C-alpha angles and dihedrals in degrees: 000000000000117000097016149028134249129238127194119216123191122235090264090071090054089056090056089064091041098254104143122187097354118157098218123171149093118272110285093018127106113286088214095068136069121223119222124186115205109192130206114263113275126205098187135046095236094066088051090054090048090053093044090057089058093058120112120259094232123112115269150125126277128204122206118208135196126228088268090057094251118144107243102169140018123193140166128228139192087210113025095196095053096041099048093041091055091066094060100041120104095260132122115265129193112265095261094049091046091055091048094050091048088059097047116109099156142008140201132196142203123209117215134180099242144018090248091057089049089055092051093047092048090052093052095046091050090048093049101042102025094210116213096234097047122092102246141177111249117239092003096152087120132334117226120249137187110242129198118184108198090189089073115095090230104021120214132203105237136183111232134174100224137032113233133191093245101122094260123124115253127195121192151343101237123196096239145344092270094058093045092049090050090053091046091051090051091052094044092050087061103032117040103215127155120261100176127098096226113144106245098205093108128028123252120230097236133016119242128250091275088072093051089050090052090241095117132030091217104237084174089070096039094252093137136031120240091244091056092044093052088050088058092049091051088052090051090054092049089050094049090045090056094245093135095142093060091041093052090049091053093047093050091052092048092046092053091047091051091049092050089052088050090243090143097164091054091045090053090050091052090046090055090050090051092050091047092054092049092050095048093048099039092108090061089090085089089076098038092124096044116096135206130359119320145138123226119205130191136152141196124214131219116176108297097352137064136190117222121199123202117194117197118214116186125175090355093304132106102241102172149324139222133201125214129190118224126197132193095045100124112130089357121140113251091232090056092048090051091047093051093045094049091049095048097040097049091043086064101045133067094199106086117163124212092249128045117186115207134197090213130019119258123235117249090017094175093056094045091045091054091047091051091046091053091050092048096041091231141060117300122194124203114203140170104213118224104177146002129035093330091057090048090052091049090051089056092049091049092050091050091050091052093047092045091052090050089054091048091051091049090049092050092045092049092066111110094232092051093047092050091049091048095050092045091049092051091050091053099039095044091040094234121172092229142016107283095244092169119039121181121199125200134195139165127220126189144130109240090323096311121129090355116191135177132208135209119194125185129213118189119193087350095304127106117255102199095180088066096050115117135197127206131201107214107228107158102057126081121203130002101319108141093176093056091044091052090049093051092050094050094046090052092046095051092045083080092059115126096023127128095248105105091202086072095052111146115261128239090218135018119208120198122197100233146041137276097317096051092044092051091051090049093049092050092052092047092051090049088053093051096249099102091127092069110100115245132185137179126224114203112205101210096068099006090241121167114223123201128193116265092010119112098198122059125231115250116201122186117262091248093055110123089210093055092045091054092051090048091053092050091048093047092047091052089050092048093048094049094045092048092053092047093051090049091054091048091053091049092050092049091050093045090051091050092049093049089077095053111100113240095021111121132167095283097049091042090052091049091052091048091050094049103041103019097201140051090246090053093055092042093052094045117111124234089253092054092048093049090054090067114094111257095017109115123193089257093053091044090056091049090052091052091047094050097042095041 
């Protein structure tokens, strides 16, 4: 072939990159070989386009390389010639693709016999080489699983790194060792199975501490028969499979049987197991209306990383969830991110349900669906839910992904090196005289001027200091005037300047949630309070623009900027704190209004009820006994409260 030479590699090479049973080859060539084209080095894009136009039109996988010979991108194509050529034509690419193409100096390709084989090969090459421009699961060298080998005489529940086709039962994968150990501890606290590797040919004299802690039934010391032990293992499998309803039914029957036989200690043991199962699975009410076995997948994006959440529904119950971090997602289409995650995740797990709910559709759904069906050994449906219980479940998964990503961002930002970089960047960008060791953030929350509140949050050395947070009830402003409310709050805050209370120490930087208008109102109030020399900025949420006084154009920092991320966290914390206080006041007002109609309830009794139960729902759900315990609430008044509130 012009411009290069061809190498043949035996099937053994394919195994090195984890490509089992692929029929790779050009027509007429051996199906047991893979074809690799290694091109001459190219210094310009036009020679690459010339070579690309000589590629075959069969389906396959292409590999883009940098000048240093490093693989920077792997992709699959229905038509290799058309797909690879499109990169080097004079057309506009999205920013990420443009950066990738600018770094390409060479490419290789593999020809396969079907689109499904191209998908499998792409997966394995991405997993092996982890190219920079591919969306990829972080730390995906092998997800941990729980393994139970029923061929063992006394089966154990083990943590392993890979699932194998060895006849054992595998449960997972889990995101990391911490999550799998947490799950294992939860199971072991209910079902006392052995986890040691002691040979059980001869009995030991005394069981270990696990037996005393009721976390093992000590088969090594003959404390349990094999039949009873295997019953426990079967219950563990039911639990891990999400079949809690059947498991609870079995335990109730065995508990009653033990009680009838006056085996009270055994009945108590079974009762504790039953209670443990109900406690661990209490949160499954979230999926009470979802039927069958299914996974639900959603993700949230922040700059170049994303957090994907996978919720597992088995037997109509939510039995667990896992979170996975993705990198290389900047400027990537959500459909492509979902496609790459689904491929990589289900290439690593043996537990594939018949239905997979997705936040975004996958590309080439028919091919991926067939691949998943082949792996499962049964039909697999991919669906983006639009209504009903499935949509409700997806909403929950999406919310968890967003919250999880927020926690991940906080965790990353909490690292000392990141905090130092953020504070140094703010000093330089905002032209401050010193590092902003104390940053105060302010926000206002109200509904058309009603029950207006303000919040002040404090970050010291880049970390939140909750004990120094303050809340303000706005009392001197009528109507919906956020600027005036902000001014009142700041004047009251800085009236504490110069006192002995260290919680009111003056800040090195003031952050206002808003744009030019809010910042101007804040500056006016600060100057009136004699603290006009303290730097203040506004952060507008729509475009994340930073506004400075006496500057017409805002500052735009990149999304990955540690300084911007710190300001965002301060702003979001101020918003959360203000909103939480406002919601609390609204609940109190609603409860107070409802109690006003109850005969015999005056200000003191109403205040006592508010203090004890906090919300209308809390008072409504309280029992007569709980109401009577409150000072001033007689049995007669308690009955009137229950009658009026229903």
